[in-house]
N, C-alpha and C positions, 0 to 999 in steps of 0.2 A: 677509066671512063666511069660514073657511080651507077655502082648496083642500087637496088629496090626498094634495098634493103636500107640505107641510104637516106632516099627518101624520105620515108616512113615519120621521121620526128621531125623532121623538118616541116613535113603539111601536117601534120599535126600539134606543130606550131604555129604554124600562121590561121590553126582551122581554133586554137584553141583564142588566138588573138582577135578573128574575126568574132569568135563566139560573148566574151565576154568585152567587145566594143559594141556590140547588137545588145546583148544585158546594159547598159551603161545607158546608151542612146532611147533605150528601149524606157529604164528607170525614168531616165529628164522628160522621159514625154511626160510620164503619167506622173511623176514630181509637177511636173507645169502641166496636168492639165487642174491636177489636185488644190494646183493653185487660183488659178486661174475659176474653178466651182467657189473655193472659200470667196475671193473678191465676189464672185454672182450672188452667194449667199449676205455675203456686208452688203451690198450696194442695195441688195433688197430689203434686207434689217430695215439699214435706216431710208429707203424710201418710203415703209409699209410706216415709224416711228415718224415722216414728215410730214404724211397723210392724215396717222390720225392726229396727229398736232393740228394741223390746218384746219382738219373735222370742227375739235376743239372750238380753238380759235375764231370760228367763221360762227358757229351756232353762239359764242357768245357774245357775238356785239359788242367787242371791243376794241377798238385798235390799234390800242398798243401791245395785245397777241398778238395780231395780224399783223403788225411792221416784225416782231419779232419770227414766226415765223417765216414773213419772205427775206429776212435775214440767213435764216437757214437753207430756202430754196434756192436761194441767190448760191450760195456757197457750197451747197453737200450733194442735192440733189443731180442724178442722172439726167444726162443732158433728152434724153428723149421724155423723162418726162417735168424736166421743168417748165415747160412752156404750159403745162396746162395746170401743171400747180399753182404758177402765178394768177393766172385765167379764175379762176376760182376764187384766192383771194382777192384780186379786183372784183367781182362778182358779189365777197364779202364786203368789200370796201363801197360799192352802189347801196349796196343793202342796208349799211346801219346811213348812209348820206342820205337815204330818201325817206328810212320812216322819223330821222328826225326834222327831215322839212314840213313832214304829217305834220309834225304839233306844232313849225313858225304858222301853217296856216288855221292850225287849231283855235287858236293864239293870240288873231290875230284883235286887236284893239282901236278905240277910236282914236280918229286922226289929230292930234295932238296943233295947240292953236302955237299959231306964230310968235315964236317967245327973241327978247331980244338978246345982239350976242352981245357976251361982254369979254372981259378979261376974266380965263378960267384957271379958279387955282385949284388943291386939291382935297377943297374942304365943298365940295361942288355936289351935288346934292344928284346921286345917280339915279333916284327912287325906284319906279318897276320896272325900268324900260329892260328889254331884252335882246343879250347882246353874244352871237356866235362870233370866236375865235378862230378861224379856219384856217387849218394848215394846212401841205398840200402834200402830197402823198411821193411828190416826186422828187422831193427836199430835202427828202430826207430827214434823222432821227431827231437833227435840231430846230427843225419846223417844230414841231411837234413837241419837243421840250421847254420853245420860248411862248406857245400859241398855254402853253397850260400854265407856266408863268405867268401872262399876262391875266387870265380868269383866276390865276388864285388871288392878286391881285386886289384886282376889279372887285370881289368880293370882301376881301380883309378890310377897303378904302370904305364897303360899304352900301354897293351895290345890293338889290334886293331883286332885280328881277332875276328871267330865267340866264345864265352867263353861264356860257357851254365852252369847253374845247374841240373842233371838230375836223373831221378830215375831209378833206375836199380829193377826191379820187380820179386817179390821171387822167380817164374814158372822161370823167365829169371837165373837171381843166380842159379839156381838148375843143368843150363845146363853146358857141359863137360868144356865149358870154363873157367866160372866162379866159378863151384861148388868148388873150391880149396878153395877160395877169403877169406880172413877174415883179416881184421883189415884194414889198410892204405895200396896203394900202388900207384904207377904211370907206369903205360905201353906205351912201345917206341919201335918201329921198325928200324930197320937198318938203320944209318947216322943221327939216331936224338938226339943220350942218351946227345950229348951237351945242347939242346934243355931241355929235360928232367933230366939235373941233377939239371939247373937253377927253376926248378917248384919245383923239390923236397924241393932245399934249401930257396923258396920261400913257400914254403909249410909251413917248420919246419917252418920260423922264424915268420910265420905270425900264425900257429898256436899252436906250441908248442908241435907239435905229428914229432915224427921220422914217415916217409913213404918211405919206401922200392920203390927200381927197377926192373921194369921188363920184358925185350927183351922177347918179344910173338909173335914177327912173320918178318922173315925174309928176306918175299918174299912184303914189303912194300902196301902194300894193301890199307894205308891210308896215305899219305903223306902226311905233314905240318900236322896234327894232333896229339896229344897226353890228353889222358887220364889219369884220375883220380880217384881212387874208398875209398871212404867212408864207409866202412861196416866192423865197430864193433859189437862182439857180443853181445848180449844185456841177 
């Protein structure tokens, strides 16, 4: 039968092992907590930087900057903040769209006279007509690049009116006037077919993409103004 003196080293060893295990476990817990804390701080810093970039982009009224921040939000923002960030960007896009619509309304010109429709080449006299080339925000950066390229080509070809590449926000696209709009389209009103056909031919020649023509308004609410849409499905 073992005496009490023989048990003491065994108990001491067991206690030492237990204490070592507890210390290791506590060290692991502390290390795990510190890592989580660092992760939280890192996420907070990323979200703050995204928020700062978002605010600056919206204030700039620059669709390109807004799109760049959208990419950051979709890839880096915390899930609990992502929806709010995206809604703020959408509001910024809508404000840009609405401010540009005001310019369209203010710059209405006299209704053009009916002109004979002939074959169009690219010595076409674009005159002082206004052209907006919309790109759908849901169609990706390629749509924006194509709209910008078409606008630049029109200006180089001698178009002298207000020629713009414009964003069409997803919430505006969802409205009835645009809900069926997909692909590539040129919209015009009565007495504007000749100009619309010229824009179509020019766009096809410039981009290699077929555009459709759509007479959308018989009342000539925006005379001397034609809009093109670049809204491919993604």
